[in-house]
Each structure stands twice: as structure tokens, then as C-alpha cells.
C-alpha positions in Angstrom: 69.3 -12.6 -32.6 66.1 -12.0 -34.5 62.4 -12.9 -34.0 59.5 -11.6 -31.9 61.3 -12.2 -28.6 64.6 -10.6 -29.6 65.8 -7.8 -27.3 66.4 -4.9 -29.6 67.7 -1.5 -28.7 64.3 0.0 -29.5 62.4 -2.5 -27.3 64.9 -2.0 -24.4 64.5 1.8 -24.6 60.7 1.4 -24.8 60.7 -0.8 -21.6 63.0 1.7 -19.8 60.7 4.7 -20.8 57.6 2.8 -19.6 59.3 2.1 -16.3 60.4 5.7 -15.9 56.8 6.9 -16.7 55.3 4.5 -14.2 57.7 5.6 -11.5 57.0 9.3 -12.2 53.3 8.6 -12.1 53.7 6.9 -8.7 55.5 9.9 -7.3 52.9 12.3 -8.6 50.0 10.2 -7.2 51.6 9.8 -3.8 52.0 13.6 -3.6 48.2 14.0 -4.0 46.8 14.4 -0.5 43.3 13.7 0.8 41.1 16.8 1.4 41.6 18.5 4.8 38.0 17.6 5.8 38.6 13.9 5.5 39.4 12.8 9.0 40.9 9.6 10.4 38.6 7.6 12.7 39.0 8.1 16.5 42.1 6.6 18.0 44.1 6.7 14.8 47.9 6.7 15.2 50.0 9.5 13.8 49.6 9.4 10.0 52.8 7.7 8.9 52.5 5.0 11.5 48.8 4.6 10.8 49.5 4.0 7.1 52.2 1.5 8.0 49.9 -0.5 10.3 46.5 -0.2 8.4 46.0 -3.4 6.4 42.8 -2.2 4.6 40.7 -4.9 6.2 37.6 -2.7 6.4 36.7 -4.0 9.8 36.4 -0.5 11.3 33.8 0.4 8.7 31.9 -2.8 9.2 31.3 -2.2 12.9 30.6 1.5 12.6 26.9 2.1 13.6 26.3 5.3 11.7 28.5 4.1 8.7 30.6 7.3 8.9 33.8 5.4 8.1 34.3 5.3 4.4 37.1 4.0 2.2 37.6 6.2 -0.8 40.1 5.1 -3.4 42.4 8.1 -3.4 45.0 9.0 -6.0 47.5 9.0 -3.1 48.6 5.3 -3.4 49.7 5.0 0.2 46.3 6.1 1.4 44.1 4.2 -1.0 41.3 2.3 0.7 42.2 3.5 4.2 39.4 4.6 6.5 38.2 8.2 6.6 35.3 10.1 8.2 33.8 13.0 6.2 31.9 14.6 9.0 29.8 16.9 6.8 28.3 13.7 5.3 28.0 11.5 8.4 29.6 12.4 11.7 31.3 10.1 14.2 29.1 9.2 17.2 32.2 8.2 19.2 31.0 4.7 19.9 34.6 3.6 19.8 33.9 0.2 18.2 36.4 0.9 15.4 39.4 0.7 17.7 38.2 -2.6 19.2 37.8 -4.1 15.7 41.2 -3.0 14.4 43.5 -6.1 14.3 46.8 -4.2 13.9 46.5 -1.3 16.4 46.3 1.4 13.6 43.3 2.5 15.6 43.9 2.4 19.3 41.1 0.9 21.4 39.6 3.6 23.7 36.9 3.1 26.3 33.6 4.7 25.2 33.5 7.1 28.2 33.5 10.8 27.6 36.6 11.3 29.9 38.6 8.6 28.0 37.6 10.0 24.6 38.4 13.6 25.6 41.8 12.6 26.8 42.7 10.3 23.8 40.9 11.4 20.6 41.8 14.3 18.3 40.2 13.7 14.9 40.4 17.3 13.8 39.7 20.9 14.7 36.6 23.0 14.2 36.6 25.9 11.8 33.6 28.2 12.0 32.5 30.5 9.2 30.8 33.3 11.1 29.5 34.9 7.8 27.3 31.9 7.1 26.4 30.9 10.6 22.8 31.9 11.3 23.5 32.9 14.9 26.5 35.1 14.0 25.0 36.7 10.9 21.7 37.4 12.7 19.5 35.6 10.2 17.9 33.5 12.8 18.6 32.0 16.3 20.4 28.7 16.0 22.5 26.6 18.4 22.2 23.1 17.0 25.9 22.7 17.1 25.9 23.3 20.8 22.9 21.0 21.4 24.6 18.0 19.8 28.0 18.4 21.3 29.0 15.9 23.9 31.2 18.5 25.6 28.8 21.5 25.8 30.4 24.6 27.4 33.8 23.0 27.0 34.3 22.3 23.3 31.6 24.7 22.2 30.0 27.5 24.2 27.4 30.1 23.4 28.6 33.6 23.6 27.1 37.1 23.1 23.5 38.1 23.6 22.7 36.2 20.4 23.9 32.9 21.9 26.3 32.3 18.9 28.7 29.4 19.0 32.4 29.7 19.8 34.6 26.6 19.6 37.6 25.7 21.8 40.1 23.8 19.7 41.9 22.1 22.5 38.7 20.7 24.0 37.1 19.6 20.7 37.8 16.0 19.6 36.7 16.7 16.0 33.8 14.2 15.8 31.9 16.4 13.5 28.5 16.1 15.1 28.2 19.9 15.0 29.0 20.1 11.3 26.5 17.4 10.5 23.8 19.2 12.5 24.5 22.6 11.0 21.3 23.7 9.0 23.3 25.8 6.5 23.4 24.2 3.1 27.2 24.3 3.0 27.8 23.8 6.8 29.2 26.8 8.6 31.3 24.4 10.7 33.9 22.2 9.1 36.3 19.9 10.9 39.8 19.9 9.5 42.6 17.4 10.1 45.2 18.6 12.5 48.1 16.7 10.9 
């Protein structure tokens, strides 16, 4: 058989090679993970189940008052266009509207009460760099992170005579209000995913 549509050994090998390259690229892209400081919105299911249920409808971002929910196109194909919060850019105010807007249950609806949020939300955990924190490095007094925290004296408390912040991982929900409020150019507090 001859002609432009003929299946030749060369064409067959070329198609097979292209398919193998595409499959290898897919595996490599899926292995690329989002940065540790990209958090899921409040009420997100465990990551595998979240990725199965999220249909990339963008409704959670549409109802978010501070517009903290973003949809970066990641190299990780399974996570592409799924919602994230980058707290150092814009923190979550815990209005809990995203869970109500989610049509699939990827984000669980949670009542916007501090007790319900504290019991059901864990977006991440705080990591404090004492070397750059003004209160810890004695450059100037500062406790903005404490001032903005909904769980003062529980998730963050002021310690020592300098009134420097100290975070309590198991009490912090990871909203990132402290990170957003930090006056240091590269915030001294970052919230990292727990999963």
C-alpha cells in the first residue's frame, strides 16, 4: 500500500514514540506539586478526594469577598485550575461562603461561627521566622499577627517581656491573616499546607 495515508513502519514508529513522549510528559507534570504555601480553601476534603470531587467550576472564587481564592494553572495536571489560597498575597477571612457555593462537596459547608471553624478547618500550619520577626529580633515592637488573629491567646499568644508572638499549631486554622498583616517585606510568618 502506498500514498500519503499509507501506514509505514516509519510512521507507526513515529506515532508510538510521540505517544510514549506524551505519557512520560504527563507523568513528569503530575509529579510537580504546588508550593507548600498554596493552601486549599477552608473546608477542603483530604487532597485525593478533593481532586476527585472538584469540577473546576470556580464558584468558590466567585463568592469569595476578599478574592483570596485563586486558580493557578499548575504543571501538575490533576491540580490544574483547582482553588488555592496564597495567604501572603491575600488571606482568608473565614466567611465560609466557599463551602456553601461548592456543588460537589469538595469544600464542606461550615457555619461561619468561630467554634465551628475552629473544630472543622485546618488550611495549614504557621511557621515563624524569629530572625526576621521584629518582635523577636528586637528591631521594633510589633504584634500585628496577634491583633488580627480570630483566636488570640489560643492560636497565637504573646510571650516574653518583648511581647513576641508564639503560635500553637493545633489551635491555628491556617487562614493566613497573620501572614498578610506581617509588616516584614518577606513575611516572617508563612502558612504551610499540612498534607
